[in-house]
N, C-alpha and C positions, 0 to 999 in steps of 0.2 A: 337906269330906270326901266328902259324897255326890257332889259334882261330879267329884272325882278318880276315884271308883269308876265313875261313869257314863262318863267318858272312857276308862277302862281297858276297860270292857265294849265300847264302840264300837270301840276299837282291836282287840280280840280278834275282834270280828265282822268287821271289815274284813279282818284277816289270814286269817280262815277263808274268806271269799269269794275272796280272791286265790289261796289254795291250791286252791280248787275250780276257778277259771279256769285255773290252771297245770296241774291234772290233765287238764282237757278238752284243753288245748293239747298235752300230751304224747302223747295218743292219735294226733295227726296230725303230730307233730314231724318224723318221718322223711320223710313225704310232702311237707311244706312245703319241706324241703331238697332233695327229689328233683325235678329239673327236669321229668321226664316226666309227673308226676302233677299238677303245679301250673302252672308257668310255660308249658310247651308248650300245654296245653289252653286257657289264657287267651289266649296269642298267637294260637292257631288260631281261637278264637272271635271275637276282634276282627277278624282278617283275612278270615274266611270269611263272617261274618254278612252277609246280602244288603242290609240296611238299617242300616249302622253308625250308632250314635248315641253320640257321645263322653260324653254325660251318663249313659249306661247302662253304660259300660265296666266300672265297679266291680262290677256285678252278676255278671259272669262268675266272678271269683275267689271271690266270696261264695257263689255256687251250688256251685262246686267244693268249697269247704272244708266246707260243711254235709254234703255227700254223702260226702266222704272221711271225715269224722268218723263218720257212720253205718256206713260200710263197715268202717273200722278197728276200731271197737268190736266189730262182729260177728266180725271176724277174730280179734281178740285174746282173746275169751272162749272160743275153741275149744280152745286148747291152751296154758294158762299155763305148763306145765312147759317147753315148747319155748322160750318167751320168757325163762324164768329162765336158760336156758343161752346163748341167742343174743342176746337184747335185754333185759337185766335192768333197764334204765332206764325201760321202759314202765310205765304206771301200775299195772297189776295185779301184776306181779312185784315192783315197788318198794314195794308195800303201801299205795299211795295210795287204792286203791278195791278193794272185794271183787268177785269174779266175779259174784255175784248182783246187786250194785248196778250193775255195768257192763251186765249183761244188761237190767236195767230201763231203763237209760239208752238202750240200743240201740233198744228198742221205742218209747221216747218220741220218739226222733229220726225214726222213720218218718213219723208224721203231720206233724211239723214240716217235714220235707223235702218232703212231698207238698203241703202248704199253700203253702210258699214257691214250689214249681214251678207250682202252679195260677195264681199271680199272673202268671207269664211266658207261659202259654199251653199248648196241647194237647201239643205236642212235648216241652216241658220236663217236663210232667206224665208223659208216657209214659216218658221217660228215667228219671225218678225212680222210677216204678213198677217198672221193670226192675231198678234198683239195689236196691230194697227186696226184690224177689223172689229175687234171686241170692244174697244173703248172701255166704258164703265160697266161693271157687271156685278152680279150677286155672287154668293158663295161658290156655286158650281162653276160659273164662268171664270171667277177669280182663280179657282184651282187649276183650270185649264191654262190660264195665263202663267200660273206658277210653273206648270209643266213646260210651257214654252221657254221660260227662263232657263230651266234646267237643260232642255235640249239645245237651245242656242248657245249657252255657256259651255256645254260639253263639247260641241263641235268647234267652238272658238278656241278652246284650250288645246285642241289637237292640231295636227298639220293642216294646211290649207286643203279644202275640198274633202275633208274626212267625213265619216258618217257614224252615227251612234249605232251600236250593235243591239241584238235582241235582249241581252241581259240588261243593258242600260235602258232600253225601251220599257221593260217590265218594271224596273225601279221607278221610272218617271210616272208610269200609270198608277202604281200603288201610292206613290207620294201625292199625286193629284187627288186620289180618292180620299186619302186621310185628311188632306187639307180641306177638301169640300165638306167633309162631315164634322170637322172640328173648328172651322174658321170663325164661328160665332164667338169664340173665346175673346176675340178682340172687340166685340160689341158690348160686353158687360160694362166696361169702364165708361162708355158713352150712353148708357141706358137712360139716364136722367135727361140729357140733352135731346136724345132721340124721341123721348116721349113728348117733350115740349114742342117739337116741330112736326110731330105726327109721323115720324119715320118708323116703318115696320121692320123689326129684326126679330130673331128668335127670342132674345132676352126680353123684348117688350111684349111679344105676343104670348110666349110660354115661359115666363120667368123661372119657375121652379124646374120644369122639365128641361130647359136649356142648361141649367146648372148641373142637374143630375146626369145629363147626357155626357158632360165632361168627366164626371166622376167615374162613370162606367166605360165610356168610349176610349179615353186615353190609355188606361192599362190594357184593355182588350186589344186595341190596335198595336200597342207595343209588343204584346205577346204574339199576335198573328204575324207581324212583320218579322219578328225574330225567328219564328219557326220557318217562314217562307225563305228567309235568307240563310237558314241553318246556322244560326249563331249559337255559341256554346251556352251551357246552362247558366253559368255565373253572370255572363253579360246579359242574357235574357232576363234573369231575375232583377238585375240592376235597372234595366230599361222599364220593366213592369212596375217596380217600386217607385221609380221617378214619375212615371205616368200617373200612378195612383196618388202620389203626393200632390201633384199639380191639380188633378181632378178634384180631390178632396178639398183643396184650398178654395176652389170656386164655390163649393157648397157651404163651407164653414165660415168664410169671410166674404161679405158682400158689400163692403163700403167701396167708394170710388178708388180710394188709395190702395185698398187691398186688391181690387180687381186689376189695377194697373200693374201691381207687383206680380199677381198671378199670370197676367198676360206676358210679362217678361219671362217667367218660368216656362210658360207654354211655348214661347218662341224658340226655346232650345230643347224642347221635349221630342 
């Protein structure tokens, strides 16, 4: 009898732990699915790191995920009401964790991320510090945070105490600029909910201009970056055509479902 009770207690404890792990995962679920915030920085890190070490490659996605978790918790405790309308499956609106508990978790993540970054060296530590200091931000600051992801992951993918070189720094800077000027792509799908709560984004303030900026901006950036990186003509044409395809979608199809699909295409553009 006592053995059965003990097993039931162990089972409940195990389920409780699994639910906590699921709650932590749900804070970053959307970003794990978003190529721009996970896969691209990882590929970038592995390809740009000056001293690539295959045995250290797994450190890049690890560093990215811990910092995305820190950033997403800081983001999601700001306005739970908005998430109840736009993203009800997130942990706070779903009732999995309270705002106060999430806030405590956010500040616990800061020293954890700093200690993890300290292991990789000075540049990773600096990127982590910027991440911790920024908290929630708009497009320009979010782009800076994206650059920090790429710098930290690049350093983490190389040998301990390695540094990013000038070529890698240029790519990070260009990537951040592109991200800052096109990030409103992810706001189109939330436009209705943003209007209801009075949130100001480019799609709510300048709905037509925001969509046309995608149609012109994506192919132009694709061409400019291809020329800067001296990519061959065939690849340049492919990148420009894909950017034009994604940009035109934002103009021609403006339903919530279409905007969600366009945002997925944007995330790999």
